[in-house]
C-alpha positions, 0 to 999 in steps of 0.5 A, spaced: 570 395 464 565 393 469 561 387 471 553 387 470 548 384 474 549 377 470 556 377 470 557 380 463 561 386 462 559 393 459 563 399 457 563 404 463 560 411 463 566 415 462 568 410 456 561 412 453 562 419 454 569 419 450 566 416 444 560 420 444 564 426 444 568 424 439 562 422 434 559 429 436 565 432 433 565 428 427 558 430 426 559 437 427 566 437 422 562 433 417 556 438 417 561 444 417 565 440 411 559 440 407 558 448 408 565 449 406 564 444 399 558 448 398 562 455 399 567 453 394 563 450 389 558 456 388 562 459 382 562 452 379 554 451 381 554 449 388 548 453 389 544 450 383 545 443 387 542 445 393 536 449 389 535 443 385 535 438 390 530 443 394 525 444 388 525 437 386 523 435 393 517 440 393 515 438 386 515 431 388 511 432 394 506 436 390 506 430 385 504 425 391 499 429 393 495 430 386 496 422 386 493 421 392 488 426 392 485 426 385 483 421 380 483 420 373 488 425 369 490 429 375 492 422 378 496 420 372 499 427 372 501 427 379 504 420 378 508 423 372 510 429 376 512 425 382 517 420 378 519 426 373 522 431 379 527 426 382 529 424 375 530 431 372 534 433 378 539 427 377 539 429 369 541 436 371 546 435 375 549 430 370 549 434 364 552 440 368 557 436 371 555 437 378 554 430 380 561 430 384 559 436 388 552 433 389 555 426 391 560 430 396 554 434 399 550 428 400 556 423 403 558 429 408 550 430 410 549 422 411 556 422 415 554 428 419 547 425 421 549 418 422 554 420 427 550 425 430 545 420 432 550 415 434 553 421 439 546 423 442 544 415 443 550 414 447 550 421 451 543 421 453 541 418 459 537 412 457 532 409 462 530 402 460 524 399 462 525 396 469 525 388 469 524 384 475 525 377 477 520 372 475 518 365 478 516 360 473 509 359 471 506 352 473 499 353 470 500 357 463 495 358 459 496 360 451 491 362 446 494 361 439 491 363 432 493 358 426 492 364 421 496 369 424 502 371 420 501 367 414 501 360 419 507 362 424 503 357 429 504 351 425 510 353 421 514 354 428 511 348 431 509 353 437 503 348 440 508 342 441 513 347 444 509 350 448 506 344 451 512 341 452 514 346 457 508 345 461 503 350 458 496 349 456 494 351 449 487 353 446 488 353 438 483 358 435 478 355 430 479 360 423 472 358 421 468 360 428 470 366 431 472 366 438 471 371 444 478 370 446 477 375 453 472 370 455 477 364 454 482 368 458 477 369 464 475 361 464 482 360 464 483 364 470 477 361 473 481 354 472 487 357 476 491 359 470 497 363 473 499 366 466 496 368 460 499 368 453 497 369 446 500 367 439 497 372 434 496 379 432 496 385 436 489 386 437 488 379 440 494 381 444 491 387 447 484 383 449 488 378 453 493 383 456 487 386 459 484 380 462 491 379 465 492 386 468 485 385 471 487 379 475 494 382 476 497 376 472 503 375 468 502 376 460 506 372 455 507 375 448 509 370 442 511 374 436 506 370 431 502 376 428 504 379 421 507 385 423 508 384 431 509 392 433 508 390 440 513 384 440 518 389 436 518 394 442 518 389 447 525 387 444 522 380 442 525 376 436 520 377 431 523 372 426 523 366 430 517 366 435 519 360 438 524 364 442 519 367 446 517 361 449 524 361 453 520 366 458 517 360 461 523 357 463 528 363 463 524 369 464 524 376 467 518 381 468 516 388 465 511 392 468 508 396 462 503 401 461 496 399 458 492 403 453 484 404 454 480 407 448 473 408 450 473 402 455 477 397 450 484 396 451 490 397 446 497 395 446 500 399 440 496 405 437 489 408 436 488 411 429 482 416 427 481 419 420 484 417 413 487 410 416 481 408 420 476 410 414 480 405 409 480 399 414 473 399 415 472 397 407 470 390 406 475 389 400 481 392 404 483 386 407 484 383 400 487 389 396 490 394 401 493 399 396 487 398 391 482 400 396 486 406 399 487 409 392 480 408 391 477 412 397 483 417 398 480 422 394 474 422 398 477 422 404 482 428 403 478 433 399 471 430 397 465 433 399 462 431 406 470 430 408 470 428 416 475 432 420 477 431 427 478 435 433 482 433 439 483 436 446 489 434 449 491 436 457 493 443 455 492 444 448 487 443 442 488 440 435 482 442 430 480 439 423 485 434 423 485 429 417 488 423 421 490 422 428 494 417 431 494 415 439 500 411 441 501 407 448 507 411 450 510 416 444 514 413 438 521 416 437 519 419 430 513 420 425 516 414 422 511 410 425 506 412 419 510 408 414 511 402 420 518 404 421 517 407 428 519 405 435 517 406 442 523 408 446 520 405 452 513 402 454 512 405 461 513 413 461 505 413 463 504 418 457 500 417 450 504 419 444 500 424 439 501 425 432 496 429 428 496 430 420 493 436 417 495 437 409 489 440 405 493 441 398 500 441 394 503 447 398 502 444 405 504 437 402 511 440 400 512 444 406 511 437 410 516 434 405 521 440 406 520 441 414 518 435 416 516 435 424 517 442 424 511 443 419 505 446 421 501 440 418 504 435 423 503 435 430 507 431 435 506 431 442 505 427 448 499 427 453 495 423 459 488 424 456 486 425 449 478 426 447 477 426 440 470 429 436 469 430 429 465 434 424 463 434 417 465 439 412 460 441 407 455 437 405 455 429 403 456 428 396 458 423 391 464 422 387 466 423 380 462 416 378 456 418 381 456 413 387 458 414 394 464 412 397 461 405 399 460 403 392 452 404 392 448 409 387 445 415 391 439 413 395 441 406 395 442 401 401 443 404 408 442 412 408 445 417 412 453 416 410 457 421 407 462 421 401 468 418 406 463 412 408 462 414 415 455 417 418 452 423 416 451 429 420 447 428 426 450 421 428 456 421 433 459 414 431 466 415 427 471 409 424 477 407 429 482 402 428 485 399 434 491 396 434 489 395 426 482 392 428 476 396 424 471 398 429 466 404 430 465 408 437 461 414 439 464 420 440 467 423 444 472 418 444 477 418 450 484 415 450 487 414 457 493 410 459 493 405 465 501 406 468 504 400 470 498 396 469 501 390 465 506 385 467 509 382 461 513 376 462 519 376 457 525 372 455 532 374 459 535 374 452 531 379 447 535 380 441 531 386 439 532 390 444 535 396 441 536 404 443 531 408 437 535 413 434 534 420 437 532 426 434 538 430 432 538 436 436 544 440 433 544 445 439 545 439 444 550 436 439 555 442 439 554 443 447 556 435 447 562 436 442 565 443 444 561 445 450 559 443 457 561 436 460 558 430 457 551 428 461 551 423 466 551 416 463 547 412 468 543 406 466 547 405 460 547 398 461 540 397 459 
């Protein structure tokens, strides 16, 4: 054991290296064990287990596609297929007495993947976001949204706690939308030496840009609904009051700040399907219902908008959805809200593009994951997004356009996706969850190290995201080359 910078202790690099090698060997042995079980079970239906599992996955993915991309009878059929496929596989395995073989295979692979991720997490040199000593702010200014997160500001007594620590607090009026950036600039003019926000990520980004502009520290209070930015900073999302500890016992991080067409973002910028859906007025009250209603028009309808993106060294064409992130997420799990960013100061944008045109491509994505041709995961320093509309603008099966108006009614010039028809150059964009429209080409860049974030020294959410499983490296770690250097592990 050796002492860290605060008098605590941490495991030495050699200890971590030994445990990483042991975990890697367990992972390899578990993977080999699953193959051995399969070989010995071939005569007893082991091959049937594998083929049935793959077929079930393919059919289930096709059913999900039909459910999302169609309406009426086809949507109902898709739902039935998506549910029946895994149920059918389970029934087949149970009737043929193959469930024990399937269970052993699943357990072996689960053990292999768990140990593989743990081994690679321990073995890889982990560079944490650098922290710097911070002085206690004397004139902190905080903006709090009482509606964010279902009323977390009031529920956790954030106003009283902040004022007790010497901060000046402005509580937004839910019935009178305010220009939070203007409020922040006024506070700076009055001598504020720290800006902070208790609210959603979109509000966080606007005030963070003002803090970066004046080189002031910025305080994040996790009072939003999802708090993705707070999560990746390692803050306590279950108790936003703990974020205020930074005012008395904090440290400073220098992180990157995203920019999309001159507007700041701290998490993500979305183009395509998701951005189209959140533009709908009814989305806030019925997210799932709105998405299901408009999804067929956005995926396969006439006049569907497709996206092109020019990156530093490559071009993506005809994408249905693009997600640009302030630093890269460790996996495509970000689509379901489960992704995390390993660091926020790498100086690169994460790019995730999706293009799935039919049930076959949906099945390919389900089976091959990030190796599928329908999914692009990469990083870059600059993204330029443009769009095109395929075919002619049309109407859905109900005879109305996607906005719910009869053809020719209301504002003209919209296609079936609810966006402008060919000849115009505005596209829907979701910036940190906020629905906007921007003129193409839309350029996304990054301002490396532009934002000073004040965080508590004790951050319970700081974890190492699970790395992608690289079996070649895992074999090297288990039986080949020496364990890589483990510098920086105490972060």
